[in-house]
N, C-alpha and C positions, 0 to 999 in steps of 0.2 A: 271676038277672038278670045280664046281661053289660052293663057300662057301657063305652061307647066315648067316648074323650076325644081329640079331634083338632080343630085349628083350621081344617082344610081341609074345607069342607062336603061336597064330592064324596067324599072319602075316608071321612068320617064316615057318610054315607048308604049308601055301598057296603058298609062293614063291618057296619052295622046290618042291611042287607038280607041279607047272607050269614049273620049270626048267626041271624036269624029263620028263614031257609030251613033251617037246621040244627036248628030246633025250640026254640031258646032265646028268652027275652024279651030285648030290647035297649033300652037307653036311651042317648041321645046328649047329649054336652056339648061345647061349642065351646072350652072352656078347662079347665085344671086347677082354677082357682079356682071355676068354675061347678060342677064335680063336687064339690069339697070343701065347698061351701056348699049343696049340693042337698038334704041330709037323706036321701039314698038310699044312703049308704055301707054302712049295716047290711044293706041288702037286696041288695048287690052281691056276686056269687059270684066274678067275675073282671073285670078291666079290660083292655081293649085300648087302649093309649095311644100317641100320637105322642110322640116325644122332644122335638123342637124346636117350641115354641109360644111366643107372646108371653106375658109374665108368667112364671108358673111353668112350668118344663120338666116333662116327664113324670117325669124322675128326681127333681126336687125334690118333685113330688106324691107319688111313692113314699115319699120320706123323711118327708114330713109325715104320710102315712097310718101309717107305722111308729111315728112319735112319738106319734100319737094312739091307738096300740094295735091298729091294724088290720093284719093280715097277709094281705091280699087278693092272690091271684095276679095278676100283671100280665104281659101280652104286650106288649113294646115294639116299635114299628115306626118306621121313619124313611125319609125320602127321601134321606138323606145318611149312609149307614153308613160307619164308619171302624173300624180295629182298636182305637184308643184308646177309642172309645165302646163297642165290644163288650166290652172289658176292664172298663170301668166298670160296665156292666150285669151282667156275670158276677160281679163282686165283691159285688153286692147280692143275689146268689142268684136272680136272675130268669132265665127261660128265654132262649135266645139271642135276640139282636136280629134282627129281620127287616126286609129292605128292602122298601119299597113298590114295586109292589103285591105283597101277600102272596098266595101260592097258597092257594086256598080249601081244598084238602085238608090243607095244613099247619095252617091255623087250626082246622079240624075236629079233627085229631089232638091238637093242643095243648089245646083246650077239653075234649075227652074225658079226656085225661090229667090236667089240672089239676082238673077238677070231680069226676072219679071218686075222686081221692085225698082229697077233703074230707069 
């Protein structure tokens, strides 16, 4: 299952549609808190998450997951990419940060790479 965490409903639904079209199950969450409280973390193979969201950011969610003992691969996306943000993501061992809208082919390649290595 791929969990999609994004406060923008249009982005969330587009990502879910793409993931489903590639043959994976997708669940959607409007916030990091909603995902963390969902009870579905154990069933999640990968997360596609926005960085900037109200409440917890995608980066803060990643840190909480690690603190809870979950090393779930995360694909970070943002509408506001910067070099500093890219460096922060790289320091956490995540794949490169992608600017919205993310190319469907790139998402497919990343999911295949991340899920085949598990």
